[in-house]
N, C-alpha and C positions, 0 to 999 in steps of 0.2 A: 767493094762489098764482098765479104767472104760467104762461101756456101754454108748453109745450115742443114743439118740432117735431122729429120723428124723420126721419133721413135714410135709413133703411132702404128700399130699393127705388127710391130716386131715381136718375135717369139723368144722368150727366155727359156733356155734349155732346162729341163727338169734335173734336179740333183739326183745323184745316184745312191743306191743302198737304202739304208733304213729311213733316211729323210724322204725319199721318193715314195716309199710305202706309206709313211705317215701322212704325207700330203694327199695321196690317192684315197686313203681311208677317210680323211677329213672331207674330201670332195664327195665321196660316195655318201657319207652320212648327211651332208648338206643337201644333196639332191633328193635323198629319201625324205628328209624333213620337209622340203619344199613340195614334194609330191603329195605328202599327206595333208599339207595345209592349203594347197591350191587345187581345187577340183578341176578347173578349166585346163590347167597345164600338167595335170598329174601324169598323163601318158608320156609326155615329153620328158619330164624329170625322171620318171622310172626308166625310160630307155637310156638316158644318159647314165644313170646309176648302174644299169646292167652292163654297159660298155666298160665302165670303170671297174666293175667287179670282175669281168673277164681279164682285164689287164692285171689286176691284183692276183688272180689265180695263176696267171702265167709267171708272175714274179716270185711267188711263194712256192 
């Protein structure tokens, strides 16, 4: 029997350049949309969006 490797929990490296910025902008907008639609988790989603915003500011 051969060993099998599971990919659960593995991290895919983020692409570089313009693709990374576009992905982060999409994630930021997604978290902001979720924050406005779910009142119970709005603080959580807003904090995630703020972290992504800081990363975007450092990239640009």
